[in-house]
A tleap script that builds the chain and sets N, CA, C and O, in Angstrom:
source leaprc.protein.ff14SB
mol = sequence {
  NMET ASN GLU PRO ALA LEU VAL LYS GLU TYR
  LEU ARG ARG THR HIE GLY ASP GLY ALA GLN
  GLU ARG THR GLY ALA LEU TYR LEU ASN ALA
  ARG ASN ARG LEU LEU ARG ASP ASP PRO GLU
  ILE TYR ARG GLY THR LEU ASP ARG ALA VAL
  VAL GLU PRO ARG GLU LEU LEU LYS ARG ALA
  LEU LEU SER ASN ALA ALA ALA LEU ILE VAL
  TYR HIE ASN HIE PRO SER GLY ASP PRO SER
  PRO SER ARG GLU ASP ARG GLU PHE THR ARG
  ARG LEU ALA SER ALA ALA ASP LEU VAL GLY
  LEU ARG LEU LEU ASP HIE VAL VAL VAL GLY
  ARG GLU GLY CYS VAL SER PHE ARG GLU ALA
  GLY LEU CLEU
}
set mol.1.N position { 75.772 52.741 -71.482 }
set mol.1.CA position { 74.476 53.403 -71.581 }
set mol.1.C position { 74.479 54.749 -70.862 }
set mol.1.O position { 73.450 55.190 -70.349 }
set mol.2.N position { 75.642 55.398 -70.827 }
set mol.2.CA position { 75.714 56.682 -70.124 }
set mol.2.C position { 75.738 57.884 -71.059 }
set mol.2.O position { 75.943 59.012 -70.609 }
set mol.3.N position { 75.531 57.660 -72.347 }
set mol.3.CA position { 75.444 58.751 -73.312 }
set mol.3.C position { 74.049 58.762 -73.919 }
set mol.3.O position { 73.669 57.785 -74.564 }
set mol.4.N position { 73.269 59.829 -73.738 }
set mol.4.CA position { 71.915 59.867 -74.295 }
set mol.4.C position { 71.858 59.565 -75.799 }
set mol.4.O position { 70.916 58.923 -76.263 }
set mol.5.N position { 72.848 60.017 -76.553 }
set mol.5.CA position { 72.834 59.772 -77.995 }
set mol.5.C position { 72.930 58.280 -78.311 }
set mol.5.O position { 72.262 57.800 -79.227 }
set mol.6.N position { 73.748 57.544 -77.567 }
set mol.6.CA position { 73.873 56.098 -77.780 }
set mol.6.C position { 72.596 55.370 -77.379 }
set mol.6.O position { 72.160 54.445 -78.064 }
set mol.7.N position { 72.004 55.788 -76.274 }
set mol.7.CA position { 70.755 55.181 -75.818 }
set mol.7.C position { 69.659 55.422 -76.854 }
set mol.7.O position { 68.921 54.502 -77.208 }
set mol.8.N position { 69.555 56.655 -77.335 }
set mol.8.CA position { 68.519 56.975 -78.325 }
set mol.8.C position { 68.703 56.165 -79.603 }
set mol.8.O position { 67.725 55.668 -80.161 }
set mol.9.N position { 69.921 56.024 -80.068 }
set mol.9.CA position { 70.177 55.251 -81.282 }
set mol.9.C position { 69.806 53.786 -81.073 }
set mol.9.O position { 69.179 53.177 -81.940 }
set mol.10.N position { 70.184 53.221 -79.943 }
set mol.10.CA position { 69.834 51.833 -79.633 }
set mol.10.C position { 68.318 51.663 -79.628 }
set mol.10.O position { 67.793 50.736 -80.245 }
set mol.11.N position { 67.617 52.551 -78.936 }
set mol.11.CA position { 66.167 52.437 -78.831 }
set mol.11.C position { 65.476 52.681 -80.165 }
set mol.11.O position { 64.492 52.012 -80.480 }
set mol.12.N position { 65.969 53.614 -80.943 }
set mol.12.CA position { 65.364 53.882 -82.245 }
set mol.12.C position { 65.463 52.654 -83.143 }
set mol.12.O position { 64.508 52.309 -83.840 }
set mol.13.N position { 66.618 51.999 -83.124 }
set mol.13.CA position { 66.810 50.814 -83.970 }
set mol.13.C position { 66.007 49.618 -83.478 }
set mol.13.O position { 65.498 48.841 -84.285 }
set mol.14.N position { 65.889 49.461 -82.166 }
set mol.14.CA position { 65.264 48.255 -81.629 }
set mol.14.C position { 63.780 48.398 -81.307 }
set mol.14.O position { 63.057 47.401 -81.286 }
set mol.15.N position { 63.316 49.613 -81.056 }
set mol.15.CA position { 61.930 49.792 -80.606 }
set mol.15.C position { 61.223 50.964 -81.289 }
set mol.15.O position { 60.266 51.506 -80.735 }
set mol.16.N position { 61.664 51.357 -82.451 }
set mol.16.CA position { 61.161 52.567 -83.085 }
set mol.16.C position { 59.842 52.472 -83.811 }
set mol.16.O position { 59.290 53.498 -84.211 }
set mol.17.N position { 59.322 51.284 -83.994 }
set mol.17.CA position { 58.067 51.188 -84.728 }
set mol.17.C position { 57.056 50.396 -83.921 }
set mol.17.O position { 57.348 49.937 -82.817 }
set mol.18.N position { 55.896 50.243 -84.466 }
set mol.18.CA position { 54.837 49.496 -83.795 }
set mol.18.C position { 53.521 50.228 -83.907 }
set mol.18.O position { 53.478 51.458 -83.923 }
set mol.19.N position { 52.457 49.467 -83.983 }
set mol.19.CA position { 51.120 50.041 -84.129 }
set mol.19.C position { 50.487 50.351 -82.776 }
set mol.19.O position { 49.474 51.047 -82.708 }
set mol.20.N position { 51.079 49.839 -81.701 }
set mol.20.CA position { 50.571 50.099 -80.360 }
set mol.20.C position { 51.672 50.713 -79.518 }
set mol.20.O position { 52.860 50.462 -79.722 }
set mol.21.N position { 51.240 51.529 -78.562 }
set mol.21.CA position { 52.215 52.112 -77.652 }
set mol.21.C position { 52.698 51.030 -76.688 }
set mol.21.O position { 51.903 50.293 -76.104 }
set mol.22.N position { 54.013 50.955 -76.538 }
set mol.22.CA position { 54.631 49.986 -75.626 }
set mol.22.C position { 55.625 50.714 -74.736 }
set mol.22.O position { 56.347 51.608 -75.178 }
set mol.23.N position { 55.645 50.312 -73.480 }
set mol.23.CA position { 56.571 50.890 -72.508 }
set mol.23.C position { 57.543 49.810 -72.066 }
set mol.23.O position { 57.149 48.685 -71.761 }
set mol.24.N position { 58.820 50.170 -72.037 }
set mol.24.CA position { 59.857 49.244 -71.609 }
set mol.24.C position { 60.873 49.963 -70.740 }
set mol.24.O position { 60.749 51.156 -70.460 }
set mol.25.N position { 61.873 49.218 -70.323 }
set mol.25.CA position { 62.919 49.802 -69.478 }
set mol.25.C position { 64.239 49.088 -69.708 }
set mol.25.O position { 64.280 47.889 -69.984 }
set mol.26.N position { 65.301 49.844 -69.589 }
set mol.26.CA position { 66.658 49.312 -69.572 }
set mol.26.C position { 67.105 49.345 -68.120 }
set mol.26.O position { 67.098 50.401 -67.488 }
set mol.27.N position { 67.495 48.187 -67.586 }
set mol.27.CA position { 67.956 48.101 -66.208 }
set mol.27.C position { 69.473 48.059 -66.232 }
set mol.27.O position { 70.072 47.260 -66.951 }
set mol.28.N position { 70.088 48.925 -65.441 }
set mol.28.CA position { 71.531 49.119 -65.484 }
set mol.28.C position { 72.163 48.846 -64.123 }
set mol.28.O position { 71.529 49.003 -63.079 }
set mol.29.N position { 73.434 48.431 -64.163 }
set mol.29.CA position { 74.165 48.240 -62.911 }
set mol.29.C position { 74.743 49.585 -62.454 }
set mol.29.O position { 74.450 50.625 -63.045 }
set mol.30.N position { 75.556 49.558 -61.408 }
set mol.30.CA position { 76.106 50.793 -60.846 }
set mol.30.C position { 77.037 51.527 -61.804 }
set mol.30.O position { 77.272 52.723 -61.637 }
set mol.31.N position { 77.568 50.829 -62.806 }
set mol.31.CA position { 78.450 51.454 -63.812 }
set mol.31.C position { 77.712 51.758 -65.113 }
set mol.31.O position { 78.332 51.981 -66.153 }
set mol.32.N position { 76.398 51.765 -65.044 }
set mol.32.CA position { 75.528 52.041 -66.191 }
set mol.32.C position { 75.692 51.044 -67.331 }
set mol.32.O position { 75.514 51.386 -68.500 }
set mol.33.N position { 76.029 49.825 -66.981 }
set mol.33.CA position { 76.087 48.752 -67.980 }
set mol.33.C position { 74.748 48.035 -67.980 }
set mol.33.O position { 74.129 47.831 -66.935 }
set mol.34.N position { 74.320 47.663 -69.163 }
set mol.34.CA position { 73.013 47.050 -69.338 }
set mol.34.C position { 72.951 45.673 -68.682 }
set mol.34.O position { 73.746 44.785 -68.990 }
set mol.35.N position { 72.000 45.516 -67.781 }
set mol.35.CA position { 71.711 44.218 -67.184 }
set mol.35.C position { 70.626 43.510 -67.983 }
set mol.35.O position { 70.683 42.303 -68.217 }
set mol.36.N position { 69.630 44.302 -68.397 }
set mol.36.CA position { 68.474 43.707 -69.059 }
set mol.36.C position { 67.661 44.770 -69.777 }
set mol.36.O position { 67.483 45.877 -69.270 }
set mol.37.N position { 67.168 44.427 -70.963 }
set mol.37.CA position { 66.215 45.256 -71.705 }
set mol.37.C position { 64.870 44.561 -71.569 }
set mol.37.O position { 64.697 43.436 -72.035 }
set mol.38.N position { 63.931 45.224 -70.936 }
set mol.38.CA position { 62.584 44.680 -70.710 }
set mol.38.C position { 61.644 45.432 -71.653 }
set mol.38.O position { 61.118 46.480 -71.281 }
set mol.39.N position { 61.422 44.915 -72.874 }
set mol.39.CA position { 60.798 45.711 -73.931 }
set mol.39.C position { 59.296 45.904 -73.865 }
set mol.39.O position { 58.771 46.790 -74.539 }
set mol.40.N position { 58.590 45.115 -73.084 }
set mol.40.CA position { 57.139 45.277 -73.094 }
set mol.40.C position { 56.553 45.085 -71.704 }
set mol.40.O position { 55.939 44.062 -71.402 }
set mol.41.N position { 56.758 46.086 -70.874 }
set mol.41.CA position { 56.195 46.051 -69.531 }
set mol.41.C position { 54.704 46.380 -69.611 }
set mol.41.O position { 53.881 45.790 -68.911 }
set mol.42.N position { 54.384 47.320 -70.469 }
set mol.42.CA position { 52.997 47.693 -70.723 }
set mol.42.C position { 52.772 47.793 -72.218 }
set mol.42.O position { 53.634 48.248 -72.970 }
set mol.43.N position { 51.592 47.357 -72.630 }
set mol.43.CA position { 51.172 47.524 -74.021 }
set mol.43.C position { 49.880 48.321 -73.992 }
set mol.43.O position { 48.960 48.009 -73.235 }
set mol.44.N position { 49.820 49.332 -74.805 }
set mol.44.CA position { 48.654 50.196 -74.810 }
set mol.44.C position { 47.883 50.124 -76.113 }
set mol.44.O position { 47.869 49.103 -76.800 }
set mol.45.N position { 47.250 51.225 -76.427 }
set mol.45.CA position { 46.456 51.342 -77.640 }
set mol.45.C position { 47.243 52.150 -78.658 }
set mol.45.O position { 48.464 52.266 -78.562 }
set mol.46.N position { 46.545 52.699 -79.618 }
set mol.46.CA position { 47.205 53.517 -80.635 }
set mol.46.C position { 47.868 54.756 -80.055 }
set mol.46.O position { 48.881 55.223 -80.575 }
set mol.47.N position { 47.298 55.292 -78.975 }
set mol.47.CA position { 47.818 56.567 -78.481 }
set mol.47.C position { 48.040 56.646 -76.978 }
set mol.47.O position { 48.302 57.731 -76.459 }
set mol.48.N position { 47.942 55.533 -76.265 }
set mol.48.CA position { 48.218 55.616 -74.839 }
set mol.48.C position { 48.478 54.248 -74.230 }
set mol.48.O position { 48.002 53.218 -74.709 }
set mol.49.N position { 49.248 54.284 -73.164 }
set mol.49.CA position { 49.496 53.097 -72.344 }
set mol.49.C position { 49.463 53.550 -70.896 }
set mol.49.O position { 50.254 54.401 -70.490 }
set mol.50.N position { 48.565 52.992 -70.128 }
set mol.50.CA position { 48.478 53.350 -68.719 }
set mol.50.C position { 49.600 52.620 -67.994 }
set mol.50.O position { 49.646 51.390 -67.962 }
set mol.51.N position { 50.499 53.402 -67.414 }
set mol.51.CA position { 51.688 52.844 -66.791 }
set mol.51.C position { 51.741 53.303 -65.338 }
set mol.51.O position { 51.476 54.464 -65.025 }
set mol.52.N position { 52.087 52.375 -64.470 }
set mol.52.CA position { 52.260 52.708 -63.060 }
set mol.52.C position { 53.729 52.503 -62.675 }
set mol.52.O position { 54.335 51.509 -63.074 }
set mol.53.N position { 54.298 53.418 -61.915 }
set mol.53.CA position { 55.692 53.277 -61.483 }
set mol.53.C position { 55.975 51.973 -60.740 }
set mol.53.O position { 57.080 51.437 -60.825 }
set mol.54.N position { 55.000 51.472 -60.028 }
set mol.54.CA position { 55.193 50.283 -59.185 }
set mol.54.C position { 55.796 49.108 -59.948 }
set mol.54.O position { 56.778 48.521 -59.492 }
set mol.55.N position { 55.227 48.753 -61.100 }
set mol.55.CA position { 55.706 47.585 -61.850 }
set mol.55.C position { 57.111 47.815 -62.395 }
set mol.55.O position { 57.938 46.904 -62.370 }
set mol.56.N position { 57.389 49.005 -62.879 }
set mol.56.CA position { 58.730 49.322 -63.374 }
set mol.56.C position { 59.767 49.195 -62.266 }
set mol.56.O position { 60.832 48.611 -62.469 }
set mol.57.N position { 59.454 49.741 -61.099 }
set mol.57.CA position { 60.404 49.706 -59.986 }
set mol.57.C position { 60.563 48.298 -59.428 }
set mol.57.O position { 61.667 47.899 -59.057 }
set mol.58.N position { 59.478 47.547 -59.368 }
set mol.58.CA position { 59.564 46.167 -58.901 }
set mol.58.C position { 60.506 45.360 -59.792 }
set mol.58.O position { 61.364 44.630 -59.296 }
set mol.59.N position { 60.345 45.494 -61.091 }
set mol.59.CA position { 61.204 44.762 -62.023 }
set mol.59.C position { 62.658 45.211 -61.908 }
set mol.59.O position { 63.570 44.390 -62.002 }
set mol.60.N position { 62.877 46.500 -61.707 }
set mol.60.CA position { 64.246 47.005 -61.543 }
set mol.60.C position { 64.889 46.416 -60.294 }
set mol.60.O position { 66.045 45.993 -60.330 }
set mol.61.N position { 64.153 46.387 -59.198 }
set mol.61.CA position { 64.687 45.841 -57.948 }
set mol.61.C position { 64.957 44.344 -58.072 }
set mol.61.O position { 65.976 43.855 -57.582 }
set mol.62.N position { 64.054 43.616 -58.720 }
set mol.62.CA position { 64.257 42.175 -58.908 }
set mol.62.C position { 65.438 41.872 -59.831 }
set mol.62.O position { 66.014 40.786 -59.770 }
set mol.63.N position { 65.796 42.831 -60.685 }
set mol.63.CA position { 66.957 42.678 -61.576 }
set mol.63.C position { 68.250 43.127 -60.914 }
set mol.63.O position { 69.309 43.092 -61.540 }
set mol.64.N position { 68.179 43.550 -59.654 }
set mol.64.CA position { 69.335 44.092 -58.935 }
set mol.64.C position { 69.939 45.301 -59.637 }
set mol.64.O position { 71.154 45.495 -59.633 }
set mol.65.N position { 69.085 46.099 -60.232 }
set mol.65.CA position { 69.543 47.288 -60.950 }
set mol.65.C position { 69.840 48.418 -59.969 }
set mol.65.O position { 69.238 48.516 -58.900 }
set mol.66.N position { 70.779 49.258 -60.361 }
set mol.66.CA position { 71.076 50.476 -59.615 }
set mol.66.C position { 70.388 51.675 -60.260 }
set mol.66.O position { 70.154 52.699 -59.618 }
set mol.67.N position { 70.070 51.523 -61.545 }
set mol.67.CA position { 69.472 52.623 -62.302 }
set mol.67.C position { 68.600 52.056 -63.414 }
set mol.67.O position { 68.685 50.877 -63.758 }
set mol.68.N position { 67.756 52.930 -63.969 }
set mol.68.CA position { 66.939 52.510 -65.096 }
set mol.68.C position { 66.712 53.658 -66.049 }
set mol.68.O position { 66.745 54.832 -65.679 }
set mol.69.N position { 66.481 53.276 -67.288 }
set mol.69.CA position { 66.074 54.198 -68.337 }
set mol.69.C position { 64.749 53.657 -68.860 }
set mol.69.O position { 64.680 52.529 -69.347 }
set mol.70.N position { 63.712 54.457 -68.758 }
set mol.70.CA position { 62.391 54.060 -69.229 }
set mol.70.C position { 62.232 54.582 -70.650 }
set mol.70.O position { 62.751 55.643 -70.997 }
set mol.71.N position { 61.513 53.829 -71.461 }
set mol.71.CA position { 61.240 54.278 -72.818 }
set mol.71.C position { 59.859 53.817 -73.241 }
set mol.71.O position { 59.329 52.830 -72.731 }
set mol.72.N position { 59.295 54.543 -74.171 }
set mol.72.CA position { 58.066 54.091 -74.818 }
set mol.72.C position { 58.016 54.671 -76.222 }
set mol.72.O position { 58.643 55.687 -76.520 }
set mol.73.N position { 57.260 54.002 -77.070 }
set mol.73.CA position { 57.142 54.463 -78.439 }
set mol.73.C position { 55.858 55.262 -78.623 }
set mol.73.O position { 54.893 55.098 -77.877 }
set mol.74.N position { 55.867 56.120 -79.623 }
set mol.74.CA position { 54.671 56.817 -80.064 }
set mol.74.C position { 54.362 56.316 -81.465 }
set mol.74.O position { 55.068 56.661 -82.413 }
set mol.75.N position { 53.312 55.504 -81.612 }
set mol.75.CA position { 52.976 54.958 -82.933 }
set mol.75.C position { 52.726 56.027 -83.999 }
set mol.75.O position { 52.855 55.750 -85.191 }
set mol.76.N position { 52.372 57.237 -83.582 }
set mol.76.CA position { 52.156 58.319 -84.544 }
set mol.76.C position { 53.453 58.698 -85.251 }
set mol.76.O position { 53.425 59.306 -86.322 }
set mol.77.N position { 54.586 58.341 -84.656 }
set mol.77.CA position { 55.883 58.704 -85.214 }
set mol.77.C position { 56.470 59.956 -84.603 }
set mol.77.O position { 57.680 60.165 -84.675 }
set mol.78.N position { 55.635 60.800 -83.999 }
set mol.78.CA position { 56.081 62.050 -83.379 }
set mol.78.C position { 56.542 61.763 -81.950 }
set mol.78.O position { 55.730 61.356 -81.118 }
set mol.79.N position { 57.828 61.967 -81.647 }
set mol.79.CA position { 58.340 61.641 -80.313 }
set mol.79.C position { 58.136 62.734 -79.257 }
set mol.79.O position { 58.695 62.634 -78.165 }
set mol.80.N position { 57.362 63.755 -79.554 }
set mol.80.CA position { 57.162 64.828 -78.578 }
set mol.80.C position { 56.465 64.293 -77.334 }
set mol.80.O position { 55.415 63.660 -77.446 }
set mol.81.N position { 57.032 64.536 -76.140 }
set mol.81.CA position { 56.399 64.057 -74.909 }
set mol.81.C position { 55.068 64.760 -74.647 }
set mol.81.O position { 54.940 65.968 -74.841 }
set mol.82.N position { 54.090 63.989 -74.208 }
set mol.82.CA position { 52.785 64.542 -73.861 }
set mol.82.C position { 52.803 65.047 -72.421 }
set mol.82.O position { 53.767 64.830 -71.686 }
set mol.83.N position { 51.740 65.712 -72.035 }
set mol.83.CA position { 51.590 66.162 -70.649 }
set mol.83.C position { 51.594 64.951 -69.718 }
set mol.83.O position { 52.199 64.986 -68.647 }
set mol.84.N position { 50.912 63.875 -70.135 }
set mol.84.CA position { 50.871 62.652 -69.333 }
set mol.84.C position { 52.264 62.035 -69.203 }
set mol.84.O position { 52.621 61.527 -68.140 }
set mol.85.N position { 53.048 62.077 -70.280 }
set mol.85.CA position { 54.421 61.561 -70.231 }
set mol.85.C position { 55.245 62.323 -69.197 }
set mol.85.O position { 55.991 61.721 -68.425 }
set mol.86.N position { 55.111 63.639 -69.183 }
set mol.86.CA position { 55.876 64.457 -68.237 }
set mol.86.C position { 55.449 64.195 -66.795 }
set mol.86.O position { 56.295 64.104 -65.905 }
set mol.87.N position { 54.149 64.075 -66.558 }
set mol.87.CA position { 53.648 63.818 -65.208 }
set mol.87.C position { 54.086 62.440 -64.718 }
set mol.87.O position { 54.519 62.294 -63.574 }
set mol.88.N position { 53.976 61.435 -65.575 }
set mol.88.CA position { 54.406 60.093 -65.212 }
set mol.88.C position { 55.887 60.082 -64.848 }
set mol.88.O position { 56.277 59.438 -63.875 }
set mol.89.N position { 56.707 60.778 -65.609 }
set mol.89.CA position { 58.149 60.803 -65.367 }
set mol.89.C position { 58.465 61.444 -64.024 }
set mol.89.O position { 59.349 60.975 -63.307 }
set mol.90.N position { 57.760 62.503 -63.680 }
set mol.90.CA position { 57.963 63.133 -62.362 }
set mol.90.C position { 57.618 62.149 -61.239 }
set mol.90.O position { 58.364 62.031 -60.267 }
set mol.91.N position { 56.501 61.452 -61.369 }
set mol.91.CA position { 56.091 60.474 -60.354 }
set mol.91.C position { 57.098 59.337 -60.251 }
set mol.91.O position { 57.462 58.921 -59.151 }
set mol.92.N position { 57.545 58.838 -61.394 }
set mol.92.CA position { 58.493 57.727 -61.408 }
set mol.92.C position { 59.827 58.138 -60.786 }
set mol.92.O position { 60.403 57.376 -60.010 }
set mol.93.N position { 60.319 59.319 -61.113 }
set mol.93.CA position { 61.596 59.783 -60.558 }
set mol.93.C position { 61.521 59.886 -59.038 }
set mol.93.O position { 62.462 59.501 -58.345 }
set mol.94.N position { 60.418 60.399 -58.518 }
set mol.94.CA position { 60.247 60.519 -57.066 }
set mol.94.C position { 60.194 59.150 -56.410 }
set mol.94.O position { 60.834 58.926 -55.383 }
set mol.95.N position { 59.436 58.237 -56.998 }
set mol.95.CA position { 59.301 56.893 -56.440 }
set mol.95.C position { 60.632 56.142 -56.502 }
set mol.95.O position { 60.996 55.448 -55.553 }
set mol.96.N position { 61.355 56.275 -57.609 }
set mol.96.CA position { 62.651 55.607 -57.746 }
set mol.96.C position { 63.616 56.088 -56.673 }
set mol.96.O position { 64.326 55.288 -56.064 }
set mol.97.N position { 63.640 57.375 -56.448 }
set mol.97.CA position { 64.525 57.942 -55.434 }
set mol.97.C position { 64.221 57.375 -54.050 }
set mol.97.O position { 65.137 57.116 -53.270 }
set mol.98.N position { 62.953 57.183 -53.745 }
set mol.98.CA position { 62.553 56.649 -52.437 }
set mol.98.C position { 63.063 55.237 -52.191 }
set mol.98.O position { 63.315 54.863 -51.046 }
set mol.99.N position { 63.220 54.438 -53.262 }
set mol.99.CA position { 63.682 53.057 -53.085 }
set mol.99.C position { 65.146 52.881 -53.475 }
set mol.99.O position { 65.620 51.751 -53.595 }
set mol.100.N position { 65.869 53.986 -53.675 }
set mol.100.CA position { 67.302 53.914 -53.923 }
set mol.100.C position { 67.696 53.605 -55.353 }
set mol.100.O position { 68.807 53.135 -55.597 }
set mol.101.N position { 66.807 53.860 -56.306 }
set mol.101.CA position { 67.134 53.687 -57.725 }
set mol.101.C position { 67.297 55.050 -58.377 }
set mol.101.O position { 66.690 56.033 -57.953 }
set mol.102.N position { 68.129 55.096 -59.417 }
set mol.102.CA position { 68.301 56.332 -60.178 }
set mol.102.C position { 67.555 56.199 -61.499 }
set mol.102.O position { 67.804 55.272 -62.269 }
set mol.103.N position { 66.642 57.128 -61.758 }
set mol.103.CA position { 66.001 57.202 -63.069 }
set mol.103.C position { 66.900 58.091 -63.919 }
set mol.103.O position { 66.918 59.311 -63.754 }
set mol.104.N position { 67.642 57.471 -64.826 }
set mol.104.CA position { 68.601 58.222 -65.634 }
set mol.104.C position { 67.942 58.972 -66.776 }
set mol.104.O position { 68.399 60.050 -67.153 }
set mol.105.N position { 66.870 58.413 -67.334 }
set mol.105.CA position { 66.232 59.069 -68.475 }
set mol.105.C position { 64.896 58.418 -68.760 }
set mol.105.O position { 64.613 57.308 -68.309 }
set mol.106.N position { 64.088 59.125 -69.510 }
set mol.106.CA position { 62.865 58.602 -70.120 }
set mol.106.C position { 62.975 59.030 -71.578 }
set mol.106.O position { 63.098 60.217 -71.878 }
set mol.107.N position { 62.931 58.070 -72.465 }
set mol.107.CA position { 63.107 58.355 -73.893 }
set mol.107.C position { 61.819 57.997 -74.620 }
set mol.107.O position { 61.292 56.894 -74.477 }
set mol.108.N position { 61.323 58.950 -75.402 }
set mol.108.CA position { 60.158 58.704 -76.254 }
set mol.108.C position { 60.697 58.423 -77.650 }
set mol.108.O position { 61.463 59.207 -78.208 }
set mol.109.N position { 60.281 57.288 -78.199 }
set mol.109.CA position { 60.797 56.809 -79.476 }
set mol.109.C position { 59.710 56.912 -80.536 }
set mol.109.O position { 58.573 56.490 -80.325 }
set mol.110.N position { 60.078 57.478 -81.675 }
set mol.110.CA position { 59.154 57.555 -82.808 }
set mol.110.C position { 59.915 57.410 -84.110 }
set mol.110.O position { 61.143 57.501 -84.136 }
set mol.111.N position { 59.190 57.186 -85.179 }
set mol.111.CA position { 59.849 57.077 -86.489 }
set mol.111.C position { 60.609 58.352 -86.851 }
set mol.111.O position { 61.591 58.306 -87.591 }
set mol.112.N position { 60.151 59.485 -86.325 }
set mol.112.CA position { 60.771 60.775 -86.635 }
set mol.112.C position { 61.948 61.103 -85.714 }
set mol.112.O position { 62.519 62.190 -85.800 }
set mol.113.N position { 62.309 60.176 -84.842 }
set mol.113.CA position { 63.432 60.402 -83.939 }
set mol.113.C position { 63.080 60.042 -82.516 }
set mol.113.O position { 62.091 59.355 -82.261 }
set mol.114.N position { 63.897 60.509 -81.589 }
set mol.114.CA position { 63.713 60.227 -80.162 }
set mol.114.C position { 63.858 61.515 -79.378 }
set mol.114.O position { 64.578 62.429 -79.781 }
set mol.115.N position { 63.169 61.574 -78.260 }
set mol.115.CA position { 63.320 62.700 -77.331 }
set mol.115.C position { 63.756 62.138 -75.984 }
set mol.115.O position { 63.081 61.290 -75.400 }
set mol.116.N position { 64.883 62.618 -75.508 }
set mol.116.CA position { 65.406 62.268 -74.191 }
set mol.116.C position { 64.931 63.321 -73.203 }
set mol.116.O position { 65.182 64.511 -73.394 }
set mol.117.N position { 64.247 62.891 -72.149 }
set mol.117.CA position { 63.827 63.838 -71.110 }
set mol.117.C position { 65.039 64.522 -70.483 }
set mol.117.O position { 64.995 65.713 -70.177 }
set mol.118.N position { 66.114 63.771 -70.294 }
set mol.118.CA position { 67.328 64.322 -69.685 }
set mol.118.C position { 67.877 65.446 -70.569 }
set mol.118.O position { 68.151 66.544 -70.084 }
set mol.119.N position { 68.036 65.168 -71.858 }
set mol.119.CA position { 68.571 66.184 -72.778 }
set mol.119.C position { 67.652 67.400 -72.893 }
set mol.119.O position { 68.122 68.528 -73.047 }
set mol.120.N position { 66.343 67.165 -72.819 }
set mol.120.CA position { 65.373 68.254 -72.963 }
set mol.120.C position { 65.182 69.059 -71.673 }
set mol.120.O position { 64.417 70.022 -71.649 }
set mol.121.N position { 65.883 68.659 -70.598 }
set mol.121.CA position { 65.749 69.366 -69.330 }
set mol.121.C position { 64.456 69.059 -68.601 }
set mol.121.O position { 64.043 69.826 -67.732 }
set mol.122.N position { 63.809 67.951 -68.937 }
set mol.122.CA position { 62.552 67.574 -68.302 }
set mol.122.C position { 62.750 66.601 -67.145 }
set mol.122.O position { 61.785 66.192 -66.500 }
set mol.123.N position { 63.999 66.233 -66.885 }
set mol.123.CA position { 64.300 65.275 -65.805 }
set mol.123.C position { 65.508 65.761 -65.035 }
set mol.123.O position { 65.936 65.109 -64.083 }
savepdb mol mol.pdb
quit
């Protein structure tokens, strides 16, 4: 899970559709190998899911993860990150760093493709 293109393809195939916004995370070990895919940490409405870093980080720590990749879908199909997506990612990255976790990426998944925050220079 150390190549953004592979992560995006995996997420597009497994989590690319849905009528509601869902937030999940991939928990990885120190060698970026997948420990667990947690596909529905939060479920939202058609256009939003209120997500707090606390639950994501708690689950990562309980999984003995060294790193995580957060993802969520956009039911509209457009994977462009919103202002809220960017702000949440900044908060999550800061919080993860404080507890010794690495936030490797945040991927927005849509029918029209995926956007990796890492690739886009947003992380």
